[in-house]
C-alpha positions, 0 to 999 in steps of 0.5 A: 060078162060071164065069169068063165069069160072073165077068167079067160080074159084075165089069163090071156092078158097076164100071160100075154103081157108077161111075154111081150114085156120080154121085148127090147123096145127102143123108141126112135125120134120120139122127141117131136111127138113128146114136145107136142104133148108137152105143149098141150097138143093132141096129135094123132099117132097113125100105124099100119094094122100089121104092126098093131100089137107091138106098137100098141104095147110100146105105148103101155100106160101112155095117155092115148085114146083109140077106137075098139070094135063094139062087137063081141069079138072086140071085147077081149081087145078092148079088155087088154087095151084098157089094162094097158092104159088106153081110153077107148071109144067103142064103135065100128069103123064100118058101121057108123064110123063117124060116130066112133071117130067123134067119140074118140075126138071127145075123149081126147079133148076131155082128157087132153090126150092123143089118139092112135089109129090103124089107118088100113084097118079094120079089114083093109085093103092092106096099107091103103090109108083111109080118111078116118085118121085125117078127119080126127086130126082135123078135129083136134090139133091138125098134127099127125105122127106116123109110127112104124116098126122095125124088129129083128125076129118075128112071125108073120101071119097068113092074114089080110094084113100079114100081121107081125108078131115079134118073138119073145126077147126080140129087139123092137124099134118104134120109129116116129116120123116128124109132124105131118100137118093136115089142113084145117078144112074139113070139106070132102076135097080137103079130106081126100087130098090130105089122105092122099098125102098121108098115104104117100108119107106112110109108104115113104116111112115104111120103106125108110124104116124097114122095107121088108114090111111093105 
């Protein structure tokens, strides 16, 4: 990596992290997830792409693995996530998605940590659950926890996902669902059925927590 790019990444990380640390983050119903982790299981945290920034930062220095794009554009995101303590599986969910998913599964098993996935990423359609998170959960311990966002002050970008950026000093509530179990079967029919159930579950959770984000 060129020195100028390295300096740019460092400035972005330190300045950005300083701003995000002004958020007043409160975790709600995290106990079931914490209990699962204490008992040695490796659940999968699922979230919408629009809430990626605040929900990623809310797990600052937590033992979690995720997928980051292996493209040049993904280098900055990967740099920041690693600084925040994430283990990364670099790869594309559109090109060779299974390979990236298996890298993630291996990381979780090797380090005995959770996985985190944006279920409608990286390019949408918005709030349409893809099967990747379900497949990863089936390869681990069959447990999924939906993580949803509520915040009192935010900017919404004009992007495909309507990206949400809580303003400095905003109140940020991170809501954890109770456990959502997927079946152990990995055949296409079971994968599709569990994905449909997760879609319904995620939409219900978002409506319950903060319907403005639908």
